Backbone bond lengths (Angstrom), bond angles and torsions (degrees), N, CA, C in turn:
res aa  C-N    CA-C-N  psi(-1)  N-CA   C-N-CA  omega(-1)  CA-C   N-CA-C  phi
1 M - - - 1.419 - - 1.608 105.87 -
2 L 1.342 116.22 -52.45 1.354 120.15 -177.71 1.559 111.95 -74.83
3 A 1.250 117.71 -15.11 1.452 121.49 179.98 1.579 108.57 -71.96
4 R 1.365 115.32 -26.20 1.515 119.21 -178.29 1.528 111.78 -95.20
5 S 1.274 119.41 -10.27 1.494 121.73 179.83 1.530 112.99 -134.72
6 P 1.264 118.42 156.15 1.484 120.05 -176.87 1.539 109.00 -71.71
7 A 1.350 118.95 -30.92 1.461 122.22 -179.83 1.539 109.15 -165.20
8 I 1.321 113.49 158.30 1.463 121.84 173.35 1.524 110.38 -125.39
9 Y 1.285 113.80 162.25 1.475 116.93 177.24 1.488 107.17 -113.96
10 L 1.318 117.83 128.99 1.430 124.48 178.63 1.599 106.27 -100.29
11 V 1.325 112.78 124.78 1.440 117.51 178.33 1.513 105.38 -122.40
12 S 1.374 118.59 120.12 1.361 123.39 -177.91 1.549 109.41 -94.62
13 V 1.365 115.18 127.98 1.376 126.14 178.94 1.526 109.62 -129.86
14 V 1.311 116.94 118.50 1.451 119.84 -176.39 1.531 109.76 -127.94
15 S 1.338 119.47 157.57 1.399 124.92 178.50 1.492 111.27 -133.09
16 R 1.327 113.13 157.10 1.488 120.53 177.38 1.512 108.31 -149.79
17 I 1.338 118.57 132.55 1.418 125.09 178.61 1.524 106.88 -104.54
18 E 1.347 119.97 129.08 1.433 120.97 -179.14 1.505 110.46 -140.62
19 Y 1.242 114.07 144.36 1.546 120.82 171.63 1.502 105.99 -97.48
20 L 1.321 122.51 96.96 1.411 120.99 -176.67 1.502 114.39 -88.00
21 D 1.329 119.48 -86.96 1.445 121.07 -179.12 1.525 109.79 -106.77
22 D 1.329 120.77 7.36 1.422 123.69 -171.13 1.521 109.11 -127.53
23 Q 1.297 114.92 163.37 1.454 122.80 173.66 1.563 110.61 -77.11
24 R 1.270 117.56 -15.75 1.437 121.31 178.40 1.460 109.23 -97.97
25 P 1.287 117.09 142.50 1.497 121.63 177.65 1.561 112.71 -74.43
26 E 1.334 111.19 150.01 1.460 117.36 174.45 1.497 108.57 -113.12
27 L 1.313 117.64 141.26 1.468 126.32 -177.27 1.485 103.53 -104.41
28 F 1.330 116.86 123.19 1.508 123.42 175.27 1.495 107.11 -111.20
29 L 1.316 116.73 129.95 1.489 122.06 175.13 1.466 107.42 -119.72
30 S 1.348 118.29 143.57 1.394 122.50 177.93 1.523 108.45 -135.75
31 F 1.334 113.11 136.59 1.472 120.35 -179.42 1.505 109.19 -123.02
32 Q 1.296 116.66 132.91 1.503 119.85 179.00 1.564 105.52 -103.81
33 A 1.381 113.15 159.34 1.404 120.49 175.02 1.520 110.24 -62.89
34 P 1.366 115.93 146.98 1.420 119.47 -179.48 1.586 109.71 -65.27
35 V 1.337 110.42 142.81 1.563 120.78 176.17 1.464 109.50 -114.51
36 K 1.313 118.76 127.03 1.406 123.26 -178.77 1.472 112.50 -83.58
37 I 1.327 118.89 119.47 1.433 124.70 -178.45 1.492 109.50 -103.89
38 M 1.302 113.99 121.57 1.554 119.50 177.98 1.532 111.66 -104.48
39 P 1.290 116.48 154.74 1.458 118.72 -178.94 1.529 114.69 -60.39
40 D 1.329 115.87 -30.12 1.540 116.62 -178.05 1.602 109.06 -72.61
41 T 1.278 116.20 -23.65 1.547 116.95 179.55 1.518 109.62 -95.90
42 C 1.279 117.27 -10.48 1.477 121.63 -177.10 1.505 110.17 -138.88
43 P 1.295 121.12 80.72 1.380 121.46 -168.44 1.545 117.75 -72.07
44 G 1.290 116.57 -12.78 1.552 115.16 -174.54 1.527 108.08 -159.36
45 K 1.373 111.45 -179.09 1.462 119.96 179.51 1.570 111.81 -62.76
46 D 1.364 115.88 -41.77 1.359 118.45 -177.11 1.554 111.15 -65.70
47 S 1.297 115.32 -38.92 1.428 118.33 177.91 1.558 109.48 -67.15
48 L 1.253 122.18 -41.35 1.437 125.43 178.96 1.506 107.64 -62.91
49 R 1.347 120.49 -46.62 1.459 123.16 178.81 1.489 110.18 -59.42
50 E 1.337 119.67 -43.36 1.457 123.72 179.24 1.583 111.05 -60.09
51 I 1.360 113.76 -45.18 1.464 118.73 178.06 1.540 109.13 -59.10
52 M 1.299 114.43 -50.58 1.503 118.35 -178.49 1.556 112.25 -59.92
53 E 1.312 118.07 -41.22 1.482 122.10 179.49 1.561 109.88 -63.50
54 K 1.302 117.74 -47.49 1.461 123.22 -176.99 1.520 109.12 -65.63
55 T 1.335 116.62 -39.91 1.456 121.35 178.75 1.533 109.90 -62.89
56 A 1.340 115.30 -50.41 1.504 119.65 -177.65 1.542 108.11 -66.35
57 E 1.266 122.37 -40.97 1.461 122.29 179.70 1.541 112.19 -59.94
58 S 1.305 114.00 -48.93 1.498 120.03 -177.69 1.562 109.31 -65.72
59 H 1.321 114.63 -36.73 1.468 117.07 -176.67 1.506 109.58 -71.70
60 L 1.321 116.93 -41.93 1.528 120.69 175.02 1.479 110.58 -60.37
61 D 1.314 121.78 -40.13 1.432 124.87 179.06 1.551 109.02 -64.81
62 E 1.315 118.64 -37.37 1.466 122.18 178.84 1.466 109.99 -68.43
63 L 1.314 117.44 -43.73 1.505 120.98 177.62 1.524 112.73 -64.32
64 K 1.308 116.02 -38.46 1.468 122.00 -177.98 1.574 105.83 -64.50
65 E 1.311 117.17 -49.53 1.469 121.27 -177.53 1.578 110.84 -61.99
66 M 1.344 114.07 -37.25 1.489 119.34 -179.88 1.513 108.59 -64.56
67 V 1.349 117.99 -47.16 1.456 121.27 -177.05 1.490 112.29 -70.97
68 V 1.341 118.47 -42.20 1.446 121.91 -173.19 1.563 107.77 -68.90
69 S 1.325 118.05 -37.68 1.504 124.40 -177.01 1.495 107.43 -84.94
70 R 1.349 119.64 -6.70 1.502 121.91 -179.67 1.490 112.79 62.15
71 Q 1.300 118.28 36.65 1.469 124.98 175.99 1.490 105.30 -95.35
72 L 1.309 118.26 75.95 1.416 125.78 -171.97 1.492 110.54 -111.83
73 G 1.337 120.35 27.46 1.417 126.43 -178.04 1.527 112.55 -59.07
74 N 1.349 118.73 -38.56 1.433 122.51 -177.92 1.561 110.02 -89.61
75 A 1.298 120.54 0.13 1.432 120.45 -174.37 1.514 110.88 -77.33
76 E 1.324 116.59 149.35 1.412 123.41 175.65 1.510 110.85 -118.29
77 T 1.309 119.87 133.14 1.468 121.97 177.80 1.623 103.26 -85.73
78 L 1.368 112.22 123.41 1.460 113.53 -179.82 1.571 110.41 -102.55
79 V 1.270 118.57 -30.84 1.499 122.94 -177.94 1.516 106.34 -139.58
80 T 1.395 116.41 133.12 1.409 120.84 177.62 1.584 105.48 -124.01
81 G 1.266 117.68 131.67 1.518 122.76 176.80 1.482 107.34 -96.32
82 V 1.395 112.13 -169.36 1.438 119.76 177.05 1.510 108.88 -74.07
83 P 1.344 118.53 158.20 1.434 119.71 -177.77 1.554 108.61 -68.71
84 S 1.322 115.92 152.41 1.463 121.59 178.74 1.530 108.91 -76.70
85 I 1.293 115.01 174.05 1.465 119.84 -175.41 1.511 108.81 -65.05
86 N 1.376 116.71 -40.96 1.487 116.57 -175.48 1.549 107.97 -68.11
87 R 1.304 122.30 -31.12 1.455 124.03 174.97 1.509 111.74 -64.77
88 R 1.270 114.79 -41.09 1.486 122.40 -178.88 1.545 110.02 -62.98
89 V 1.372 115.04 -48.52 1.491 122.74 -178.99 1.537 105.56 -63.08
90 E 1.323 122.83 -43.38 1.445 121.31 178.23 1.539 111.26 -61.60
91 T 1.309 121.00 -41.36 1.413 122.44 173.75 1.454 116.69 -59.57
92 I 1.351 116.16 -46.21 1.450 122.99 174.22 1.543 111.26 -56.80
93 G 1.341 116.24 -46.21 1.431 120.72 -179.71 1.542 111.61 -61.09
94 R 1.345 116.87 -45.06 1.477 118.46 177.84 1.500 111.40 -62.65
95 K 1.298 121.71 -38.09 1.451 123.90 177.52 1.481 111.72 -65.04
96 M 1.345 116.46 -42.24 1.435 121.78 178.55 1.590 111.46 -62.67
97 R 1.366 116.55 -44.31 1.445 117.65 179.26 1.496 110.30 -67.39
98 F 1.329 118.70 -32.33 1.493 120.26 179.64 1.530 109.93 -66.33
99 W 1.368 115.71 -43.83 1.523 119.25 -176.88 1.471 108.65 -70.32
100 R 1.365 123.35 -29.67 1.439 122.94 179.16 1.541 109.25 -69.64
101 R 1.322 115.85 -30.95 1.529 119.79 -179.39 1.512 110.58 -76.34
102 V 1.296 115.27 -32.01 1.520 122.96 -179.19 1.476 110.10 -67.59
103 K 1.330 119.72 -40.89 1.435 125.30 -171.73 1.557 111.73 -66.59
């Protein structure tokens, strides 16, 4: 691949599915900035494969740490579904406690 072009850009994209506080899974996607790979730094297919593997592994580890430690300050919610059953039950419980206090 590098033999036919002066350089390529490697963009790491990883995903992780987690069940955090809900019965429904959450999908986390992470994109890293493109890295320019030159033929002199990556002489062959094996070298390129090794770079890609190491990049993906470290990127996955970073995403895992971010999700597990709940450091989601830079995260963006793209799609939101209906609340799960446990969220609905919690909402009903809060409303019932509120109405008991009001009476």
